[in-house]
N, C-alpha and C positions, 0 to 999 in steps of 0.2 A: 192881341191888339194889332191892327193894321199899322203900317209904317206912318201913315198920315194922321193917326188917331190923336185926339186932344180932348181936353176937358172944356165943356161949353156951359155958359150961363144960359138961362132960358132965352134971353134976348138974342144972344149969339146964335143959338140953335134956330130961332125964328128967322134970323137974318139969312141963314143958309137954306132954309126950307124951300123957298120958291125954286132955287136952282136944283135941289134934290128932286123935287116933284117934276120939274121940267125934264131933267135927265131920265127919270124913271118913265115918264109918259112917252118920251121919244123911244126908249128901248122897247116898251110894250108895243107901241105902234109898229116898230120895225119887225118885231116877231109876228104880230098879227098880219101885217102885209105879206110877209113871206109865206105864212100858212094859207092865207086867203087866195094866193095864186095857184094853189094846188087844186086841180080840177076834179079829182076823184079819189075814192079810197084806195084804188089800185096805185095811182100815182103817189099817194101819200106813203103807201107801203114800199113802193119801188124806190122812193127818194128819202126814206127814213134816215139813213146815215148822213146824207147831205144836209137834210133839214136839222137834224140834231146838232151837227157841227155848226151850222149857221146860228142856231139859238145859243149854243155855248159861246160863240164868238161875241154875239151881242151882249150877253150877260157878263162876260169878262170885261168888255169895254165899259159897260155900265158900272160894274163893281170898282174898277180902277178909278173912274171919274168920281164916284161917291167917296171912295177912300181918300182921294186927293183933297177933298173938302174937309177931311178930318173925321168923317163919320165912320161908323162900323156897319158892315153888312151882316145881318143875322139870318138871312134867308132870302128866298126869291121875292124881290120887291119889298123887303123888310129892312128898315134902316134905323139905327140907334145913334144918339148923340150922348156921349159919356158926360155925366154931371159931376163926377168925382165920388158919388155915393150910389149911383145907379144910372139909369138911362132915360132920356126922353125917347119915345118910341113911335114910329110911324110905319104904316103898311099901306101900300098902294091898293086902292084908289082913295083913301081917306083924304078929306078936303083940307084938314088942318093938322098941325103937330099938337095933338091934344092928349097924349098919354105918357105915363111914367111907369117904370118898374125898377125894383132894386136889382143889384147884381145877382142875388140868389134866386129871385122869383122868375125872372125871364118873362117872355111874352104872355104866358098864361096868367101871370100875376099882375099884369099892367092895370093901372087905375087912371081914371080921367084926371087931368091937371085942373085944379080948381081955379 
């Protein structure tokens, strides 16, 4: 678990969801803007190390911000809220926090929240 991790009710998770989505959208847009400034495949190849470092920095800042909210990062743009018996699960660009999975099943076993 990350240092800021905590147990959430669904209402508490929903309360943090707009901020999680906002932080994630900002990070995605920063990466897209950085990549879109590249003019050619040659430039992309020549600047690969620099671009990789930039992406890594953006993702690290995003992950720290999400963890500070008490959520857990489970992958690139994949966030979980611990429920005490599993996770509410969201992946960008989903519009809502609408899935759950147990601790054992993980993302592949997620089901819609009724």
